[in-house]
C-alpha positions, 0 to 999 in steps of 0.5 A: 554568736553574731554572723558577720554577714547579715543575710547571704541570700540577700547578697545573692538576690542583689547580685541577681538584680544586677548589682555586680558588686555583690559578687565580691561579698559572696566570695567574702562569705566563702573565705570567712568560713573555716568549717569545711561543711559551711565553706562547701555550702557557700561555695555551692550557693556561689556556683548556683548563682554564677552558673544557673545551668549548674543549679538546673543540672542538680535539680534535674538529677533529683529523681521524680515520680508522680506518686510523691505524697 
């Protein structure tokens, strides 16, 4: 199965580099998916890109201990 979108992270990187037209391409990815889990994954990716504070909040919620191995 070929994926309709060549590289979704590339779209995110291009948007972050100042190419605002890639925002619409990211929304197309969300609309393209019919499987709810996939759709939610791309919705979260979109939210993280549009609102970096939301992503930081998710990172801060991860428990941290200096005893990680």
